[in-house]
N, C-alpha and C positions, 0 to 999 in steps of 0.2 A: 237474376238467373232468366235464361230464354226459355220459355215457356211454348210447346207445341200441343194444343188439346183439343179437346172436342167439346162440346156442347148437347147431352143429351133432354130429350123432353119426353115427360114419364107420362106422355098421352100413351105408352106403349105400356106393354106386360113389361113389371120388371126383371122378371127372367129375361127376354127379348134385351132391354137395357144392359143387362150382364154382361149378355152377349157381345152388344156392340163394343160398350168396354174393354172386352179382354182382347177383341180384334183390333181396337187404337193401340193398346198398351203394345200386342204383338208386334202391331205395323209401325213401332217406336217415338207413340206418343206419348206424353209425361201426365197430362191434366183432364181430370173429367170435370167439367160443370153443369150442374144440373139443373134446369132452367122452374122456372116455378110461379103457377098459373092455382088461383084456386080449383079448377076443371079439372085439371091434373092431380095423377098421385102426389105424396107428399117428395118434396125432392132429399127431404132431410134421410129417409126410410133409403131412398132411391142411392143414395149417398153410401150410406152404409154398408148398405149392400153392395154395392161395386167396393166398397175401400175392404170387403173379407176375400173375395175373389178375384184381387188384383195388388200390383204395388203401387195404383197411381194415387197423386195428390185429386182432392174431391173438394168440391163443395159446391153451395147452391151457386147460381148462376144466370140470372142476379133474381135475389130475394126482394119483397120491398119493406120497409120499414110502417108500412099502414095496417094491413092485415094483423102482422104479428107486435105486440108492444119491444123496443129495441133492446130491452133488458132480457126478455125472453130469448129475442132472436141470438144476443151475446152467449146467453146461456146455450141453446141449443147446438150453437158452432162451436165454442167450447165442449160442449159433449162429444160432439164430432171429432174434435184435433186428441180428446182423449182417449176415443175408441179405435182411431184414425193411426195414434202412436206420431201424432206431428204432424200429419198429411192434411190438416183443413186447410182450406182458401176459403175466407169469406168474401163471395161477391154479391155487391151490394145496390142497388138502385132505386130508381124512383118509380118502378110498376108502370105497367099499361095505363092508361088512362079509363079506356073504357073496361076494361076487367075490374077497374075497383070501383068504379061507377055504379057498377054492376049489386056491389058488398052495399054499396050507399057510403061509401068513402070519399072524403073530398081529397083532389090532387095537390093539398092544399102545400106551399112552400116546401117544393119536392128538394130544391137543392140544399135547404139547412136542414130539408129532415134526415136526409142523407147522411152530410156531416156529423149533424149531433150522435145519429147511430152510431156510426163507428166509431167516434173520439168515446162517448161514454163506454162504448164496449173494450174497446183497447186500456180503460182505466180499471172495469172490471175484470179484465182479463190478467190484470198487473195483481191484482189483489184490494183494490182500494174499496171505500165505501162509499158510495156516489151520492150526493145530490143533485139532482137539475132539474131546471123547470126553463125550459124553449117550446121547441114545436112538439117535445110529451113532458111528462113529469115524472119523476123519481126520485122516491124519497127514502134513504138511507138502504139504498139497494144494492146488494154484493152477489157475490158467488162463494158458496162454503166448498167450492174444490179449484186447486190449482189448473191455471190453463198456461201454454206457452205461447209464445211470439205468431199469429196468425196474420199472415197478408192480407190485405186488405183492397180488393181489386173494386173500383167503382164504374157499374156500367154505365157510360154516357153517349150523348150525341150529338147536345146543343151546346155551346160555347163556354157558357158558365159553367154547367157542370164536370165539363173537360180541363178548364182553368184550375177549379178546386179540387180537382182529383192529382193533377201535378202539382199543387199546394202541398196535399194534405195526407195523400194515400199515398199503397207501396206502389197500385200499378191503375192502369184506367182500361176498361175493356169498351172498345170503341166500335159501337154499334153502327155499323158501316162493311159495304163490299166494296165500293167501285173508289180507284185510284184517286177521282177528283174529291171525295172527301176526307180520303184519308191525307192529301195534300193541304188541303184546309185545315184538318185538324191536327197539324202538325204545328202549325201557328201559336195554336190556342194551348196546347202542350208548352210551347218554349216560354208564353206568357204565364203560367201557372209556374214554367219550372225556376223563373228568375225571380218569384217570392219564396221560393219554397226555402225551409230553414235546413242548415247543412245537416244537423242532426238526423234527418227523415231519411237519409242513407241514399240508396240509387231508385231510379223508379222504372216499373214498366210500362212499355205502350204496347202494349194486346192488341191485334186487330181480333174483332170479334165476329166474322164475318159469317153469312150465312152461305150453307156450300152445300151445293147438288151435284153430286159427280157418279158420273155411268158411260157407258159404252155408247151409250146411244144418248144424243144431245136432247132430243126433245123428251123424252122419259126424264132424263133430268131436270128438266126448265116444268115439268108438268108436276113435278114431286116438290118443286119452290114454290109453288102459289100458296099454301097455309101458310108458313112463316113470313111470306112478303105481303101476305094482307096485313098481319098484324106491325109486321116494321113500317108500311107505308102509312097507314090507319095514324100510326104515333107520330112520323114521322114531320117536324116544322118545317111551315111556309118558305122557308129561305132552300130547305133544303130539297122541296120538293120544285119549285123553281129553278136550282141549280140542276138538275135532270131532267129539266122538260117537262114533270110529270103533273097533269091535270090536278089543280088540288080538287075541282069539284069531283073526280074519280076517286080520290084517295078519300075524302067526307065520305064519301057512300061506301065505301069499303068499310072504314070506321064504325058507322052508321049502320050497317047490318050486323059486324060483330057485337055493337053492345045489345041489339036485337037477339041474339045468339043465332041469327039466321048466318052459318058459316056456310054452307053452298051457295048463298050469294056472294058471300063477302071473296069467298074462293075465284068463282066466277068472274066478279068483277078486276081482279088485278090485271092491269094490263102488259103489253112487252115494255113500256118504260118501266113500268115498276120492277119489273123482271130484272131488268137489265143495270138497275140502277140499287137495285138492293135483295141483290145475291149474284155470286160466283156458280151459275152453272152451267153445265156444258160437260165434254169429255173429257178424259185426264187432262189431257194434254192445252186444252181451252183453260180448264182450272189452274193447270200448273201455272202456265202464262202468268195470270190474274193474281195468282198469290205471290210470285214472286214480284211483280210491279209493286202490290201491297206491301211487300216486305222492304221496301226500300225507306219506306216511312216507317214501320213499325218494329218494336225487337221482336215479337212474339207475335203467336198465331193461333186464334185459335177457330176450331169448323164448326159452324153452328148449322142448328138443325136446317134442313133434315139430311145430311149429307148426302145425300143419294136415296132412288127409289129402291136399292137395296140398303141399309144403313149397314148391316154387317160386315158386306164389300166393299163399301165406301172408304173408310182408314186406309184400306191396302192399297185401295185405288190410287187417293192421295199421297199416301206415302211414296209409292213406287214411282209416281209423275215428276214427285219432288225430290226423288233422290235421297230418301232417307232412308 
């Protein structure tokens, strides 16, 4: 199923997020992913509130399996699927290294941790009692309520995570915004699909791109600085090199984020970072870039910040795309 979704970041009040979700639904979007960071509001609560007020599919986008035990994550997603009458989507990824370090978590074996997390979740949703010993431990774990088939989307940027998602998951949320990255990622997807078991069914390649759209291009770019800071700080060296982004500048942004100095981090975002890690500009500029991205992807999720006015942004984007 081709998804046109939005990512909402619960740094804003829940009522505002629900308003943006309504605007996205009115504009023709079908899915709302809610990002997960310990310093923001709880994504599952926000998903539930959005699901009460819209008919959108909803889910965390993406939650990491370090802060919460994977079995507990399976239960929370299963509960969301029940309360939404089967509209839950499970977006799972390795998480931001800098944010995890603030809580004392090691970013240990991220690919294996993500894979084991959703494989165990699927078994629990199927009603199995699970014993698991790997990057985490589960003994005689089970859920005492039924869960339907929840689509699993892996948030990915690096080659190994992309290949793993294509082999094992239902979809991938490619954390990128530049066509050059999607062209490169398409090759990694093909490598994973070559090893995909036939019984896994179709696979959805979703562009999970940071978008900032406004009639004023400068205002759109200014609004993009916070999310781009996090993206640049977590980008691998080959990604930085692909876009001629100074690795020392990206490291400085990451260090500021790790210290909680967000103003310095956002100020440290360069034009090269904005061009590489966000689709920002006027509706026509953004639409042109999105259309290019969709030559490599099946679905498109417009990620935070959406724009200086998040409520109007989905309408601007949908109109520009002819939806």
